[in-house]
C-alpha positions as CSV (number, residue, x, y, z in Angstrom):
1,X,-0.1,0.4,0.0
2,X,1.6,3.4,-0.8
3,X,1.7,6.3,1.7
4,X,0.0,8.5,-0.8
5,X,-2.9,8.3,-3.3
6,X,-1.9,7.5,-6.8
7,X,-5.4,8.3,-8.2
8,X,-5.4,12.1,-7.4
9,X,-5.1,13.0,-11.4
10,X,-9.0,11.4,-11.3
11,X,-10.2,13.6,-9.2
12,X,-12.8,15.8,-11.2
13,X,-15.7,18.6,-10.6
14,X,-18.9,16.6,-10.6
15,X,-22.1,17.1,-10.3
16,X,-24.2,14.9,-7.8
17,X,-26.7,12.3,-10.0
18,X,-29.3,12.4,-7.8
19,X,-30.5,14.2,-4.4
20,X,-29.6,11.0,-2.2
21,X,-28.3,7.6,-3.0
22,X,-29.4,6.7,-6.5
23,X,-30.3,3.2,-5.9
24,X,-31.8,3.7,-2.7
25,X,-34.4,6.2,-4.1
26,X,-35.1,3.7,-6.9
27,X,-36.1,0.8,-4.3
28,X,-37.2,2.9,-1.7
29,X,-34.4,2.2,0.8
30,X,-33.0,4.3,3.3
31,X,-29.4,5.0,4.0
32,X,-27.2,7.0,7.1
33,X,-24.8,9.0,4.7
34,X,-24.0,9.4,1.3
35,X,-20.7,9.4,-0.4
36,X,-20.0,11.3,-4.0
37,X,-17.9,9.5,-6.4
38,X,-15.3,12.2,-7.4
39,X,-14.9,10.3,-10.9
40,X,-18.2,10.6,-12.5
41,X,-20.6,12.1,-9.8
42,X,-22.5,9.1,-8.8
43,X,-24.4,9.2,-5.3
44,X,-24.4,6.1,-3.3
45,X,-24.8,5.3,0.6
46,X,-22.0,4.7,3.0
47,X,-20.9,1.4,4.5
48,X,-22.7,1.7,7.5
49,X,-26.2,2.0,5.3
50,X,-27.3,-1.7,4.5
51,X,-27.2,-1.6,0.9
52,X,-23.6,0.0,0.8
53,X,-24.1,1.4,-2.6
54,X,-21.0,4.1,-2.6
55,X,-18.7,0.4,-2.2
56,X,-20.7,-1.4,-4.7
57,X,-20.3,1.6,-7.6
58,X,-16.6,1.4,-6.9
59,X,-16.7,-2.6,-7.4
60,X,-18.7,-1.8,-10.6
61,X,-16.5,1.1,-12.2
62,X,-12.9,1.3,-10.4
63,X,-13.7,4.6,-9.7
64,X,-11.4,5.2,-6.6
65,X,-11.9,8.5,-4.7
66,X,-15.3,9.3,-3.2
67,X,-16.2,12.3,-1.0
68,X,-18.2,12.6,2.5
69,X,-21.4,14.2,1.1
70,X,-24.2,14.3,3.9
71,X,-23.5,17.5,4.6
72,X,-20.2,17.9,2.9
73,X,-17.8,16.4,4.9
74,X,-14.3,18.0,3.8
75,X,-12.9,14.8,3.4
76,X,-12.3,12.4,0.5
77,X,-11.4,8.2,0.6
78,X,-9.5,6.5,-2.1
79,X,-10.7,3.1,-2.1
80,X,-7.8,1.0,-4.2
81,X,-4.9,2.9,-2.1
82,X,-7.2,2.8,1.4
83,X,-6.3,6.4,2.4
84,X,-8.1,9.7,3.5
85,X,-6.8,12.4,1.1
86,X,-7.3,15.9,1.0
87,X,-9.7,17.4,-1.8
88,X,-8.9,20.1,-3.6
89,X,-12.3,21.6,-3.4
90,X,-15.7,20.3,-2.0
91,X,-19.0,19.7,-3.9
92,X,-21.7,21.8,-2.8
93,X,-24.5,19.7,-1.6
94,X,-27.8,19.9,-3.9
95,X,-30.0,17.7,-2.0
96,X,-29.9,15.5,-0.3
97,X,-33.2,14.5,0.4
98,X,-33.7,13.1,4.0
99,X,-33.9,9.8,5.2
100,X,-32.6,8.9,8.4
101,X,-33.8,5.4,10.2
């Protein structure tokens, strides 16, 4: 494992794909917190949520960097390098629709 993220060049300014977890909104499921893919803008639920859609998105696409997005938390995570990273900017929150247990 590297001591620095080797995927910083993939971080993009993105438009969030949904006002909450994209998949949970379609199925009517609930989430705990949201994560934003900083490669494509997919909004998925965190690993504390039952469906773990942000991690599933990473496994399906190999997009490595997410942002804590509910509310904007100012941190990033690289799934590949398993590191917290500093993001060049935060994505303005355009939602989400509140869904809490």
